[in-house]
ZADO-1210 file (C-alpha; in nm, 4 decimals, padded with zeros to 6 digits):
<atoms>
<atom x="-08.7746" y="-14.2796" z="-06.2519" code="MET" pos="1"/>
<atom x="-09.1341" y="-14.1581" z="-06.2917" code="ASP" pos="2"/>
<atom x="-09.2167" y="-14.1339" z="-06.6600" code="GLY" pos="3"/>
<atom x="-08.8803" y="-14.2755" z="-06.7678" code="LEU" pos="4"/>
<atom x="-08.8527" y="-14.6201" z="-06.6073" code="LEU" pos="5"/>
<atom x="-09.2182" y="-14.6661" z="-06.5228" code="ILE" pos="6"/>
<atom x="-09.5315" y="-14.5161" z="-06.6746" code="ASP" pos="7"/>
<atom x="-09.6317" y="-14.3545" z="-06.3473" code="SER" pos="8"/>
<atom x="-09.6992" y="-13.9937" z="-06.4460" code="GLU" pos="9"/>
<atom x="-10.0651" y="-14.0769" z="-06.5283" code="PRO" pos="10"/>
<atom x="-10.0845" y="-14.2446" z="-06.1865" code="LEU" pos="11"/>
<atom x="-09.9418" y="-13.9333" z="-06.0167" code="TRP" pos="12"/>
<atom x="-10.1973" y="-13.7234" z="-06.2051" code="HIS" pos="13"/>
<atom x="-10.4818" y="-13.9502" z="-06.0941" code="GLU" pos="14"/>
<atom x="-10.3611" y="-13.9490" z="-05.7338" code="ALA" pos="15"/>
<atom x="-10.3162" y="-13.5720" z="-05.7289" code="ALA" pos="16"/>
<atom x="-10.6679" y="-13.5140" z="-05.8576" code="ASN" pos="17"/>
<atom x="-10.8191" y="-13.7654" z="-05.6157" code="GLU" pos="18"/>
<atom x="-10.6601" y="-13.5790" z="-05.3271" code="ALA" pos="19"/>
<atom x="-10.6964" y="-13.2254" z="-05.4636" code="MET" pos="20"/>
<atom x="-11.0647" y="-13.2566" z="-05.5580" code="LYS" pos="21"/>
<atom x="-11.1381" y="-13.2677" z="-05.1852" code="LYS" pos="22"/>
<atom x="-10.9946" y="-12.9154" z="-05.1793" code="LEU" pos="23"/>
<atom x="-11.1986" y="-12.8031" z="-05.4796" code="GLY" pos="24"/>
<atom x="-10.9216" y="-12.8329" z="-05.7389" code="VAL" pos="25"/>
<atom x="-10.8977" y="-13.0519" z="-06.0489" code="ILE" pos="26"/>
<atom x="-10.5888" y="-13.0252" z="-06.2715" code="LEU" pos="27"/>
<atom x="-10.6255" y="-13.0972" z="-06.6416" code="ASP" pos="28"/>
<atom x="-10.3369" y="-13.2562" z="-06.8321" code="GLU" pos="29"/>
<atom x="-10.1944" y="-12.9244" z="-06.9524" code="LYS" pos="30"/>
<atom x="-10.1892" y="-12.7758" z="-06.6032" code="ALA" pos="31"/>
<atom x="-10.0486" y="-13.0909" z="-06.4458" code="TYR" pos="32"/>
<atom x="-09.7699" y="-13.1082" z="-06.7058" code="ALA" pos="33"/>
<atom x="-09.6282" y="-12.7731" z="-06.5907" code="THR" pos="34"/>
<atom x="-09.5250" y="-12.9217" z="-06.2562" code="THR" pos="35"/>
<atom x="-09.3977" y="-13.2642" z="-06.3660" code="ILE" pos="36"/>
<atom x="-09.0586" y="-13.3406" z="-06.2109" code="GLY" pos="37"/>
<atom x="-09.1191" y="-13.1468" z="-05.8909" code="LEU" pos="38"/>
<atom x="-09.1332" y="-13.3146" z="-05.5527" code="ARG" pos="39"/>
<atom x="-09.4845" y="-13.3436" z="-05.4131" code="THR" pos="40"/>
<atom x="-09.4163" y="-13.0687" z="-05.1587" code="ARG" pos="41"/>
<atom x="-09.3172" y="-12.8189" z="-05.4310" code="GLU" pos="42"/>
<atom x="-09.6048" y="-12.9404" z="-05.6491" code="PHE" pos="43"/>
<atom x="-09.8482" y="-12.8677" z="-05.3657" code="LEU" pos="44"/>
<atom x="-09.6824" y="-12.5400" z="-05.2737" code="GLN" pos="45"/>
<atom x="-09.7306" y="-12.4171" z="-05.6302" code="TYR" pos="46"/>
<atom x="-10.0948" y="-12.5207" z="-05.6605" code="TRP" pos="47"/>
<atom x="-10.1866" y="-12.4240" z="-05.3047" code="PHE" pos="48"/>
<atom x="-10.0506" y="-12.0740" z="-05.3688" code="ASN" pos="49"/>
<atom x="-10.2301" y="-12.0518" z="-05.7016" code="LYS" pos="50"/>
<atom x="-10.5674" y="-12.1542" z="-05.5586" code="TYR" pos="51"/>
<atom x="-10.5218" y="-11.9934" z="-05.2146" code="HIS" pos="52"/>
<atom x="-10.5557" y="-12.3206" z="-05.0235" code="ILE" pos="53"/>
<atom x="-10.4686" y="-12.3343" z="-04.6550" code="ASN" pos="54"/>
<atom x="-10.0992" y="-12.4444" z="-04.6449" code="PRO" pos="55"/>
<atom x="-10.1646" y="-12.6317" z="-04.3190" code="ASP" pos="56"/>
<atom x="-10.3392" y="-12.8952" z="-04.5333" code="LEU" pos="57"/>
<atom x="-10.0307" y="-12.9587" z="-04.7452" code="ALA" pos="58"/>
<atom x="-09.8572" y="-13.2257" z="-04.5283" code="PRO" pos="59"/>
<atom x="-10.1651" y="-13.4488" z="-04.5096" code="SER" pos="60"/>
<atom x="-10.2330" y="-13.3992" z="-04.8812" code="THR" pos="61"/>
<atom x="-09.8705" y="-13.4907" z="-04.9558" code="ASP" pos="62"/>
<atom x="-09.9048" y="-13.8139" z="-04.7584" code="GLN" pos="63"/>
<atom x="-10.2345" y="-13.8981" z="-04.9252" code="GLU" pos="64"/>
<atom x="-10.0974" y="-13.8469" z="-05.2772" code="ILE" pos="65"/>
<atom x="-09.7874" y="-14.0553" z="-05.2047" code="THR" pos="66"/>
<atom x="-09.9923" y="-14.3391" z="-05.0553" code="SER" pos="67"/>
<atom x="-10.2256" y="-14.3380" z="-05.3535" code="LEU" pos="68"/>
<atom x="-09.9373" y="-14.3455" z="-05.6020" code="VAL" pos="69"/>
<atom x="-09.7626" y="-14.6326" z="-05.4219" code="VAL" pos="70"/>
<atom x="-10.0865" y="-14.8318" z="-05.4293" code="SER" pos="71"/>
<atom x="-10.1441" y="-14.7567" z="-05.7977" code="LYS" pos="72"/>
<atom x="-09.7848" y="-14.8462" z="-05.8922" code="VAL" pos="73"/>
<atom x="-09.7966" y="-15.1784" z="-05.7079" code="LEU" pos="74"/>
<atom x="-10.1308" y="-15.2723" z="-05.8631" code="SER" pos="75"/>
<atom x="-10.0903" y="-15.1410" z="-06.2159" code="GLY" pos="76"/>
<atom x="-09.7572" y="-14.9727" z="-06.2873" code="GLY" pos="77"/>
<atom x="-09.6065" y="-15.0699" z="-06.6230" code="SER" pos="78"/>
<atom x="-09.2456" y="-15.0546" z="-06.7371" code="LEU" pos="79"/>
<atom x="-09.1629" y="-14.8029" z="-07.0087" code="MET" pos="80"/>
<atom x="-09.0431" y="-14.9468" z="-07.3433" code="PRO" pos="81"/>
<atom x="-08.6679" y="-14.9923" z="-07.3728" code="GLY" pos="82"/>
<atom x="-08.5749" y="-14.9855" z="-07.0049" code="VAL" pos="83"/>
<atom x="-08.4165" y="-15.3310" z="-06.9895" code="PHE" pos="84"/>
<atom x="-08.2487" y="-15.2793" z="-07.3257" code="GLU" pos="85"/>
<atom x="-08.0941" y="-14.9475" z="-07.2194" code="THR" pos="86"/>
<atom x="-07.9757" y="-15.0846" z="-06.8863" code="LEU" pos="87"/>
<atom x="-07.8179" y="-15.3812" z="-07.0660" code="ALA" pos="88"/>
<atom x="-07.6513" y="-15.1455" z="-07.3159" code="PHE" pos="89"/>
<atom x="-07.4659" y="-14.9626" z="-07.0384" code="PHE" pos="90"/>
<atom x="-07.4034" y="-15.2746" z="-06.8331" code="GLU" pos="91"/>
<atom x="-07.2306" y="-15.4287" z="-07.1327" code="ASN" pos="92"/>
<atom x="-07.0079" y="-15.1210" z="-07.1505" code="LYS" pos="93"/>
<atom x="-06.9247" y="-15.1599" z="-06.7797" code="LYS" pos="94"/>
<atom x="-07.0859" y="-14.8282" z="-06.6839" code="PHE" pos="95"/>
<atom x="-07.1821" y="-14.7543" z="-06.3265" code="GLN" pos="96"/>
<atom x="-07.5580" y="-14.6919" z="-06.3235" code="ILE" pos="97"/>
<atom x="-07.7412" y="-14.4701" z="-06.0772" code="GLY" pos="98"/>
<atom x="-08.1014" y="-14.3756" z="-06.0119" code="LEU" pos="99"/>
<atom x="-08.1656" y="-14.0127" z="-05.9143" code="ALA" pos="100"/>
<atom x="-08.5269" y="-13.9230" z="-05.8467" code="THR" pos="101"/>
<atom x="-08.7484" y="-13.6655" z="-05.6792" code="SER" pos="102"/>
<atom x="-08.9675" y="-13.9456" z="-05.5464" code="SER" pos="103"/>
<atom x="-08.9582" y="-14.0649" z="-05.1833" code="PRO" pos="104"/>
<atom x="-08.7973" y="-14.3931" z="-05.0801" code="LYS" pos="105"/>
<atom x="-09.1331" y="-14.5641" z="-05.0262" code="VAL" pos="106"/>
<atom x="-09.2172" y="-14.5109" z="-05.3929" code="LEU" pos="107"/>
<atom x="-08.8675" y="-14.6055" z="-05.5140" code="ILE" pos="108"/>
<atom x="-08.9064" y="-14.9371" z="-05.3319" code="ASP" pos="109"/>
<atom x="-09.2524" y="-14.9898" z="-05.4841" code="ALA" pos="110"/>
<atom x="-09.1269" y="-14.9184" z="-05.8373" code="VAL" pos="111"/>
<atom x="-08.8271" y="-15.1509" z="-05.8032" code="LEU" pos="112"/>
<atom x="-09.0530" y="-15.4243" z="-05.6674" code="GLU" pos="113"/>
<atom x="-09.3119" y="-15.3800" z="-05.9417" code="ARG" pos="114"/>
<atom x="-09.0617" y="-15.3649" z="-06.2293" code="THR" pos="115"/>
<atom x="-08.8082" y="-15.6213" z="-06.1141" code="GLY" pos="116"/>
<atom x="-08.5287" y="-15.3631" z="-06.1359" code="LEU" pos="117"/>
<atom x="-08.3917" y="-15.4245" z="-05.7864" code="SER" pos="118"/>
<atom x="-08.0168" y="-15.4804" z="-05.8029" code="GLY" pos="119"/>
<atom x="-07.9738" y="-15.3072" z="-06.1389" code="ARG" pos="120"/>
<atom x="-07.8417" y="-14.9798" z="-05.9895" code="PHE" pos="121"/>
<atom x="-07.5061" y="-14.9171" z="-05.8278" code="HIS" pos="122"/>
<atom x="-07.6427" y="-14.6126" z="-05.6448" code="ALA" pos="123"/>
<atom x="-07.9831" y="-14.4613" z="-05.5680" code="ILE" pos="124"/>
<atom x="-08.0381" y="-14.1031" z="-05.4563" code="SER" pos="125"/>
<atom x="-08.3662" y="-13.9380" z="-05.3646" code="SER" pos="126"/>
<atom x="-08.4447" y="-13.5698" z="-05.3273" code="ALA" pos="127"/>
<atom x="-08.7028" y="-13.6552" z="-05.0592" code="GLU" pos="128"/>
<atom x="-08.5089" y="-13.4996" z="-04.7712" code="HIS" pos="129"/>
<atom x="-08.2931" y="-13.2491" z="-04.9613" code="LEU" pos="130"/>
<atom x="-08.3436" y="-12.8746" z="-04.9061" code="PRO" pos="131"/>
<atom x="-08.4294" y="-12.8398" z="-05.2762" code="HIS" pos="132"/>
<atom x="-08.5606" y="-13.0820" z="-05.5380" code="GLY" pos="133"/>
<atom x="-08.5378" y="-13.0639" z="-05.9148" code="LYS" pos="134"/>
<atom x="-08.4718" y="-12.8346" z="-06.1008" code="PRO" pos="135"/>
<atom x="-08.1987" y="-12.7954" z="-05.8369" code="HIS" pos="136"/>
<atom x="-07.9097" y="-13.0290" z="-05.9332" code="PRO" pos="137"/>
<atom x="-07.8319" y="-13.1666" z="-05.5857" code="GLN" pos="138"/>
<atom x="-07.9987" y="-13.5062" z="-05.6324" code="VAL" pos="139"/>
<atom x="-07.7848" y="-13.5645" z="-05.9431" code="TYR" pos="140"/>
<atom x="-07.4687" y="-13.4429" z="-05.7738" code="LEU" pos="141"/>
<atom x="-07.5393" y="-13.6770" z="-05.4814" code="ASP" pos="142"/>
<atom x="-07.5853" y="-13.9686" z="-05.7191" code="CYS" pos="143"/>
<atom x="-07.2573" y="-13.8904" z="-05.8963" code="ALA" pos="144"/>
<atom x="-07.0819" y="-13.8806" z="-05.5589" code="THR" pos="145"/>
<atom x="-07.2230" y="-14.2222" z="-05.4680" code="LEU" pos="146"/>
<atom x="-07.1005" y="-14.3523" z="-05.8046" code="LEU" pos="147"/>
<atom x="-06.7596" y="-14.1922" z="-05.7388" code="LYS" pos="148"/>
<atom x="-06.7800" y="-14.0166" z="-06.0732" code="SER" pos="149"/>
<atom x="-06.7267" y="-13.6531" z="-06.1703" code="PRO" pos="150"/>
<atom x="-07.0620" y="-13.5073" z="-06.2845" code="PRO" pos="151"/>
<atom x="-06.9023" y="-13.4156" z="-06.6173" code="THR" pos="152"/>
<atom x="-06.8499" y="-13.7879" z="-06.6843" code="ASN" pos="153"/>
<atom x="-07.2179" y="-13.8694" z="-06.6357" code="CYS" pos="154"/>
<atom x="-07.4988" y="-13.9234" z="-06.8861" code="ILE" pos="155"/>
<atom x="-07.8452" y="-13.8516" z="-06.7538" code="CYS" pos="156"/>
<atom x="-08.1760" y="-13.9705" z="-06.8984" code="PHE" pos="157"/>
<atom x="-08.4771" y="-13.7504" z="-06.8252" code="GLU" pos="158"/>
<atom x="-08.8385" y="-13.7154" z="-06.9289" code="ASP" pos="159"/>
<atom x="-08.9267" y="-13.3861" z="-06.7564" code="SER" pos="160"/>
<atom x="-08.8228" y="-13.0267" z="-06.8156" code="PHE" pos="161"/>
<atom x="-08.7392" y="-12.9738" z="-06.4478" code="ASN" pos="162"/>
<atom x="-08.5231" y="-13.2863" z="-06.4537" code="GLY" pos="163"/>
<atom x="-08.3417" y="-13.1760" z="-06.7682" code="MET" pos="164"/>
<atom x="-08.2596" y="-12.8405" z="-06.6080" code="ILE" pos="165"/>
<atom x="-08.1312" y="-13.0206" z="-06.2980" code="ALA" pos="166"/>
<atom x="-07.9080" y="-13.2498" z="-06.5041" code="ALA" pos="167"/>
<atom x="-07.7632" y="-12.9652" z="-06.7089" code="LYS" pos="168"/>
<atom x="-07.7071" y="-12.7587" z="-06.3939" code="ALA" pos="169"/>
<atom x="-07.5093" y="-13.0567" z="-06.2614" code="ALA" pos="170"/>
<atom x="-07.2978" y="-13.0340" z="-06.5836" code="ARG" pos="171"/>
<atom x="-07.4057" y="-13.3760" z="-06.7042" code="MET" pos="172"/>
<atom x="-07.4889" y="-13.4863" z="-07.0566" code="LYS" pos="173"/>
<atom x="-07.8658" y="-13.5133" z="-07.0805" code="CYS" pos="174"/>
<atom x="-08.0796" y="-13.7348" z="-07.3014" code="VAL" pos="175"/>
<atom x="-08.4481" y="-13.6384" z="-07.2918" code="VAL" pos="176"/>
<atom x="-08.7316" y="-13.8782" z="-07.3650" code="VAL" pos="177"/>
<atom x="-09.0335" y="-13.6454" z="-07.3571" code="PRO" pos="178"/>
<atom x="-09.3964" y="-13.7494" z="-07.3519" code="ALA" pos="179"/>
<atom x="-09.5346" y="-13.7685" z="-07.7062" code="SER" pos="180"/>
<atom x="-09.7616" y="-13.4660" z="-07.6628" code="ASP" pos="181"/>
<atom x="-09.4657" y="-13.2393" z="-07.5795" code="SER" pos="182"/>
<atom x="-09.2062" y="-13.3945" z="-07.8090" code="LEU" pos="183"/>
<atom x="-09.1862" y="-13.0966" z="-08.0455" code="GLU" pos="184"/>
<atom x="-09.1528" y="-12.8327" z="-07.7751" code="SER" pos="185"/>
<atom x="-08.8498" y="-12.6081" z="-07.8228" code="LYS" pos="186"/>
<atom x="-08.7703" y="-12.6263" z="-07.4518" code="ARG" pos="187"/>
<atom x="-08.5942" y="-12.9592" z="-07.5099" code="TRP" pos="188"/>
<atom x="-08.3248" y="-12.7834" z="-07.7144" code="GLU" pos="189"/>
<atom x="-08.1188" y="-12.7485" z="-07.3970" code="ALA" pos="190"/>
<atom x="-08.0682" y="-13.1265" z="-07.3927" code="ALA" pos="191"/>
<atom x="-07.7719" y="-13.2963" z="-07.5580" code="ASP" pos="192"/>
<atom x="-07.9976" y="-13.5492" z="-07.7296" code="LEU" pos="193"/>
<atom x="-08.3723" y="-13.5996" z="-07.7720" code="LYS" pos="194"/>
<atom x="-08.5264" y="-13.9391" z="-07.8509" code="ILE" pos="195"/>
<atom x="-08.8873" y="-14.0537" z="-07.8709" code="THR" pos="196"/>
<atom x="-08.8325" y="-14.3728" z="-07.6682" code="SER" pos="197"/>
<atom x="-08.5553" y="-14.5548" z="-07.4865" code="LEU" pos="198"/>
<atom x="-08.5889" y="-14.8118" z="-07.7642" code="LEU" pos="199"/>
<atom x="-08.4291" y="-14.5502" z="-07.9928" code="ASP" pos="200"/>
<atom x="-08.1077" y="-14.5432" z="-07.7904" code="PHE" pos="201"/>
<atom x="-07.8351" y="-14.7485" z="-07.9600" code="ASP" pos="202"/>
<atom x="-07.4705" y="-14.7368" z="-08.0644" code="GLU" pos="203"/>
<atom x="-07.5397" y="-14.4598" z="-08.3165" code="ASN" pos="204"/>
<atom x="-07.7135" y="-14.2311" z="-08.0695" code="THR" pos="205"/>
<atom x="-07.4477" y="-14.3098" z="-07.8084" code="PHE" pos="206"/>
<atom x="-07.1757" y="-14.2096" z="-08.0552" code="ALA" pos="207"/>
<atom x="-07.3517" y="-13.8786" z="-08.1231" code="LYS" pos="208"/>
<atom x="-07.3800" y="-13.8146" z="-07.7522" code="LEU" pos="209"/>
<atom x="-07.0127" y="-13.8595" z="-07.6706" code="ILE" pos="210"/>
<atom x="-06.8739" y="-13.7061" z="-07.9903" code="ALA" pos="211"/>
</atoms>
């Protein structure tokens, strides 16, 4: 969802720095990018350990970041290019469509409200209350179960490395749409297909994917 359906990763980065600067930490873009795709709790666990911050402050920081992101999404979140076109592509082929995300329900609701995507998904699964988030595959496996589909019959679209690993661990086909500044990274070679934008997904790329 974040970074694929809606351009919210910059908003997450802003929110994280607004909350973390109170603890004496500012994350530049390169540092922040290493933890994209993680749930906020794992994000904070990583950075709290790195900077030796009192872990007792993590729950309140988690809540603050989430509240900030929800507010930013509702006031200024923008849809990523190609979202409606890609949804229509699979709807026309009578695919079941699911949304599997690390984000909490409160943010899912905010994104669907902001983008007008409510009702476009047959199933929605969140890793919010799972024992493990991405790169663990459980959120994808749960979504496949809700869709009543074997994971091996699923195509996943991802923008993060942790999400790609989760999708492949779930034995799904994975299309990655990386941010432009990481497009040439060799780490995306584990994906089944790499495109620069959802606008690039069409009958030709679909044929390559299922060949």
